[in-house]
C-alpha positions, 0 to 999 in steps of 0.5 A: 499500500503506497501513494502515487503521483506524477505528471506529464508536460503539455510542452516538455521543457523543465530541466530534469531536476525541476521536473523531479522536484515537482513529482516529489512535491506531489508525492511529499503532499501524500507522505502519510500513505507511505512513510517508509520510503520515497522515490522519483523517476523522470524522463525530461525530453518527454516531460514525464515524472513519476513519484512514489511513497512507499509503505512496505508490505512485501519484500521490505528490501530495496529490490521492492522500491518504486518507481520501478522499471521492467527488466527490458527497461521499456516500462516504468511504474508506480503502483499502490496496492497489492496483487495477491496472486503475484507468486501464481502469476510469477510461476507462469512467466518466462525465466527470469533473473528476478530482483527480489519477490515484490508484486510490483516486479511480477506485475511489471514482467507480466505486462511486459509478456501479456500486455497490460490488459491481459495482465490486469485480467489475470491479476487478483488484487487492489491497485491504482497504476501509472505505466510509462511506456518508453517505446510507444511514449504513452502513460497509462493510468489504471484502477482495480475492478472495484474501486478499492484504491483511488486515482485522481487525474487532471490538468493544471500548471501546463501538465497532466497531473495524477495522484492517489489524492487530491492533495497531490495534485494541489502541490503543483505550481500553478494549481487552481481548482474551480468548484463544480457545482454539478458535483456539489449538487451530487455530493449534497444528495449522496455524501460523496462525490460520485466518480468520474466527478471530483469537486473540481472542474479540472480533475476526474476520478478514474472509474474502477475497472478502467484504464486510461491511455494518454499519448503525449499529444493527448495530454492537454485534452486528457479530461476529453478522453474516454477510459476504457473498461477491461472488466464489467460487473454489469456483464457478470450480473447479465449472465444466467444465474447459477443453479445450485442447491443451497448446501452447494452454494454455501460450500462454494461461497466458503471455499471462495472466501477462504481463498480470498482471505488466505491470499490477503493474509500474506505480508511481511508485516503484522496482519490484523482485522477489524471486528465490529461483531456484525456479519461481515467482519465476523465471517472474515475473522472466523475464515481467518482464524480457521486458516491461522496457527495463532490467534488473529489480531482483531480490533474494535472501537467502542462508544458508551452512547446507547445505540452506537456500541457494537464493541461488546458484540465484537468482544463476544465474537472474538472470545469465541473464535480465540482471537487476540482482541483489542478494544478501545473505548472512545469518549465523545470528546475524543470522537469529536476531536477527529472532525477538524482532520476531516477536510484535509484527510478527504480533500473534498466534501465527504459526509459519511459520518462513520468516517469518525469511527473508521478513522479511530479504529484504523488508528488503534490497529496501526499501533499493533499491525500494518495490515488490516482486513475488513468486511467492506463489501458484504452488504453490497454483494449479499444483500445486506441493506434494508432497502434491498428487503424493503424492495420487494416487501413494500415497494412491489405489492404497493406498486400496483395500487392506485396512487391515492392509496399509496399517498394515504399510506405515506401521509399516515407515516408522516402524521408523526414525526421520526422521534415520536415513532422512536418512542412508540417503537419502544413499547413493542416486543424486543424481537422487532426493535431496530435502530432508529425505527422513525427514520426507517418508516419514513423511508419506507413511506417514501418508498411506497410512493415511488413511481418506479424502481429507479425512483424508489432507489433514488429516494432511498439513497439520496439525503436530499430529495427535492426536485429543486437543487440545493446548490445555487447555479445548477439548473436542475438538481442531478437526479439522485442515483443517476451516477450509479449503474441502473439496468432493470432488464430481466432483474429484480429491484433488489438485484438492480439496487445491489448492482447500483450500489456496488458500481456507485456507493461502494466505491464513491463512499465506502471504499473512499472512506476506508482508503482515506481513514486507513492511509491517514495512519499508514495502515493497509486495508484489505477487503476480501469480499471484494476479491472479484472472484467472490464478487462474480460469484455473488452477483450470479447467485439468484436473489433468493439465496441472498434474501431469503424469506425476508432475511439479508445476507442469508448465504453469507450468514450460513457460511458464518454459522458454521464458525460462530453461533447464530446467538452471537450475531443475530441482532438489528443492523446497527451500522458503524456511526456516531450520534451526530443527531444529538451532538447537533443539538448539543456540543456541536451546536455552536460550531454548526450555527457558525458554519450555517450562518445565513450571511455566511451562506449568502456571501459564499453564494453555493447553497440555498440558504432557506432550504439549509435554515429550515432543515436546521430549525426542524432538527433543533425542534425535534420535528425531523431528524436532519443529521444526515442533510446537515452533516452533508452541508457542514462537511462542505462548509468545513472544507470550504472554510478550513480552520473553522472547527469545533 
C-alpha cells in the first residue's frame, strides 16, 4: 500500500531537477500513505515524472522500491495496492533473473509478457497504477475492478497531473481549482462526490475497472478522453443465474472466501482485522482464524452512547473464536476531536459520518499491525441493506395500487415525527426492535410512493430529495442515483439496487472512506469480499439465496454460522456511526451555527439558505432528524472554510 503521483507536461521543457522536484512535491503531500520511503523517476525529453511513497508490505528490501522499471527497461511504473496472486503469476512467466520477490516486479514482467490488459485480467488484487511505456511514449493509468484504490487525474500548471489523493495535484505550481457545482449538487444528495467527477472542474476520478491511455499529443485534452473498461460487473450480472442447491452454494462461497482471505493474509509485516461483531467482519475473522496457527489480531472501537456501541458484540465473537482482541472505548470528546482532521483527510467534501469511527479503529490497529482486513462489500454483494429487503416487501406490492392509496399510506407515516415513532416503537416486543425506527419508517413511506424502481432507489439513497437543487447555479438537480448503474432488464429491484450500489455507493463512499482513514495513519486496509472471484460468484447468485424469507445476507450467514453461533450475531443492524443527531443539538451546536450562519451562506453563494435553515430548525425542534442532510452541508462548509473547527 502506497501513494503515487506524477505529471506529464504538455510542452516538455523543464530541467530534470525541476521536473523531479515537482513530482516529489506531489508525493510529499501524500507522505502519510507511504511513510517508509520515497522515490522519483523522470524523462525530461518527454516531460514525464513518476513519484512514489512506500508503505512496505511485501519484500521490505530495496528490491521492492519504486518507481520500478521492467527488466527490459521499456516500462516504468508507480503502483499503489497489492497483487495477491503474484506468486501464481510469477510461476507462469518465462524464467527471469528476479531482483526480489515484490508483487510490483511480477506485475511489470506480466505486463511485458502479456500486455497490460491481459495482465490486469489475470491479476487478483487492489491497485491504482501509472505505467510509462518508453517505446510508445504513452502514459497509462489503471484502477482495480471494484475501486478499492483511488486515482485522480487532471490538468493544471501546463501539465497532466495524477495522484492517489487530490492534495498531490494541488501541490503543483500553478494549481487552481474551480468548484464544479454539478458535482457539489451530487455530493449534497449522496454525501460523496460520485466518479468520474471530483469537486473540481479540472480533475476527474478514474472509474473502477478502467484504463486510460494518454499519448504525448493527448495530454492537454486528457479530460476529454474516455477510459476503457477491462472488466465489467454489469456483464457478470447479466449472465444466467447459477443453479446451485443451497448446500452447494454455501460450500462454494466458503471455499471462495477462504481462498481470498488466505491471499490477503500474505505479508511481510503484521496482519490483523477490524471486528465489529456484525455478520461481515465476523465472517472474515472467523475464516482468518480457521486458517491461522496463532490467534488473529482483531480490533474494535466502543462508545458509551446507547445504540452506537458494537464493541460488546465484537468482544463476544472474538472470545468465541479465540482471537487476540484489542478494544478501545472512545469518549465523545475524543470522537469529536477527529472532525477538524476530516477536510484535509478527504480533500473534497465527504460526509459519511462513519468516517470518524473508521479513522479511530484504523488508528488503534496501526499501533499493533501494518495490514488490517475488513468486511467491506458484504452488504452490497450479499443483500445486507434494509432497502434490498424493503424493495420486494413494500414497494412491489404497493406499486400496483392506485396513487391515492399509496399517498394515504405515506401521509399516515408522516402524521408522526420520526422521534415520535422512535418513542412508540420502544413499547413493542424486543424481537422487532431496531435502531432509529422513525427514520426507517419515513424511508418506507417514500418507497411506497415511488412511481418506479429507479425513483424508489433514488429516494432511498438520496439525502436531499427535492426536485429543486440545493446548490445555486445548477439549473436542475442531478437526479439522485444518476451516477450509479441502472439496468432493470430481467432483474429484480433488489438485484438492481445491489448492482447500482456496488458500482456507485461502494466505490464512491465506503471504499473512499476506508482508504483515506487507513492511509491517514499508514495502515493498509484489505477487503476480501472484493476479491473479484467472490464478487462474480455473488452477482450470479439468484436473489433468493441472498435475501431468503425477508432475511438479508442469508447465504453469507450460513457460512458464518458454521464457525460462530447465530445467537452471537443475530440482532438489528446497527451500522458503524456516531450520534451526530444529538451532537448537533448539544456539543456541536455552536460550531454548526457558525458554519450555517445565513450571512456566511449568502456571501459564499453556493447553497440555498432557506433550505439549509429550514432543516436546521426542524432538527433543533425535534420535528425531523435531519442529521444526514445537515452533516453533508457542514462537511462542505468545513471543507470550504478550513480552519473553522469545533
